[in-house]
C-alpha positions as CSV (number, residue, x, y, z in Angstrom):
1,X,39.3,-69.0,-113.4
2,X,41.4,-67.7,-116.2
3,X,43.5,-65.6,-113.9
4,X,44.4,-68.6,-111.7
5,X,45.1,-70.7,-114.7
6,X,47.4,-68.0,-116.1
7,X,49.1,-67.7,-112.7
8,X,50.1,-71.3,-112.7
9,X,51.3,-71.1,-116.3
10,X,53.5,-68.1,-115.4
11,X,54.8,-69.9,-112.3
12,X,55.6,-73.1,-114.2
13,X,57.2,-71.1,-117.0
14,X,59.5,-69.3,-114.5
15,X,60.6,-72.7,-113.1
16,X,61.3,-74.0,-116.6
17,X,63.3,-71.0,-117.5
18,X,65.4,-71.3,-114.4
19,X,66.0,-75.0,-115.1
20,X,66.9,-74.2,-118.7
21,X,69.2,-71.4,-117.8
22,X,70.9,-73.5,-115.1
23,X,71.1,-76.5,-117.5
24,X,69.1,-78.7,-115.0
25,X,67.4,-81.5,-116.8
26,X,63.7,-81.4,-116.9
27,X,60.8,-82.4,-119.2
28,X,58.6,-79.9,-120.8
29,X,55.7,-81.9,-119.4
30,X,56.9,-81.7,-115.8
31,X,54.4,-80.2,-113.4
32,X,55.1,-77.5,-110.9
33,X,55.8,-79.9,-108.1
34,X,58.4,-81.8,-110.1
35,X,60.0,-78.5,-111.2
36,X,60.1,-77.3,-107.6
37,X,61.8,-80.5,-106.6
38,X,64.4,-80.1,-109.4
39,X,65.1,-76.6,-108.2
40,X,65.5,-77.7,-104.6
41,X,67.6,-80.7,-105.5
42,X,70.0,-78.4,-107.4
43,X,70.1,-76.1,-104.4
44,X,68.3,-73.1,-105.8
45,X,67.8,-72.6,-102.1
46,X,71.1,-73.6,-100.3
47,X,71.0,-77.0,-98.7
48,X,71.9,-75.6,-95.3
49,X,68.7,-73.6,-95.3
50,X,66.5,-76.2,-96.8
51,X,65.1,-77.4,-93.5
52,X,64.1,-73.8,-92.8
53,X,62.7,-73.7,-96.3
54,X,60.7,-76.9,-96.2
55,X,57.7,-74.7,-95.4
56,X,58.6,-72.7,-98.5
57,X,58.6,-75.9,-100.6
58,X,55.2,-76.8,-99.3
59,X,53.9,-73.3,-99.9
60,X,55.2,-73.3,-103.5
61,X,53.7,-76.8,-104.2
62,X,50.4,-76.1,-102.4
63,X,50.0,-72.4,-103.3
64,X,48.9,-71.4,-106.7
65,X,48.9,-75.0,-108.2
66,X,46.4,-76.1,-105.6
67,X,44.2,-73.0,-105.8
68,X,44.1,-73.3,-109.6
69,X,43.4,-77.0,-109.5
70,X,40.5,-76.6,-107.0
71,X,39.0,-73.4,-108.4
72,X,39.8,-73.1,-112.0
73,X,40.9,-76.4,-113.6
74,X,39.4,-79.6,-114.5
75,X,36.0,-79.5,-116.2
76,X,33.3,-77.9,-114.1
77,X,30.5,-79.7,-115.9
78,X,27.2,-77.8,-116.0
79,X,27.8,-75.9,-112.8
80,X,28.8,-72.2,-113.1
81,X,31.7,-71.6,-110.9
82,X,32.6,-68.1,-109.6
83,X,36.1,-67.6,-108.1
84,X,35.9,-64.8,-105.5
85,X,37.8,-61.6,-106.1
86,X,39.7,-62.1,-102.8
87,X,40.9,-65.6,-103.8
88,X,41.9,-64.4,-107.3
89,X,43.8,-61.4,-105.8
90,X,45.5,-63.7,-103.3
91,X,46.5,-66.1,-106.1
92,X,47.8,-63.3,-108.3
93,X,49.9,-61.8,-105.4
94,X,51.2,-65.2,-104.2
95,X,52.3,-66.0,-107.8
96,X,54.1,-62.7,-108.2
97,X,55.9,-63.0,-104.9
98,X,57.0,-66.6,-105.6
99,X,58.2,-65.7,-109.1
100,X,60.2,-62.8,-107.8
101,X,61.8,-64.8,-105.1
102,X,62.7,-67.7,-107.4
103,X,64.2,-65.3,-110.0
104,X,66.2,-63.5,-107.4
105,X,67.4,-66.8,-105.9
106,X,68.5,-68.0,-109.3
107,X,70.7,-65.0,-110.0
108,X,69.4,-64.9,-113.6
109,X,69.4,-61.4,-115.0
């Protein structure tokens, strides 16, 4: 659970850093879906390819944020929850790939 929570934190932090570096207005409390929308609205991915990348937007929104929300967030009550190693590894790799892609697209060094 902790790994998936940290993945989302890293993903959202990356989006906030890109927005800050690009001087795109955002709120510190914005969720990943709002931050992704800001990046797309500001053509982090060029508008002429955004139709092609609508699947990317859906993947970014429904990837690690959804996995974390379903498997590692929000009080579990008295139930013990075990996130499988496979799902944790997938979430970690998905997060890394998404972060690298966004940083490379942003041109931030």
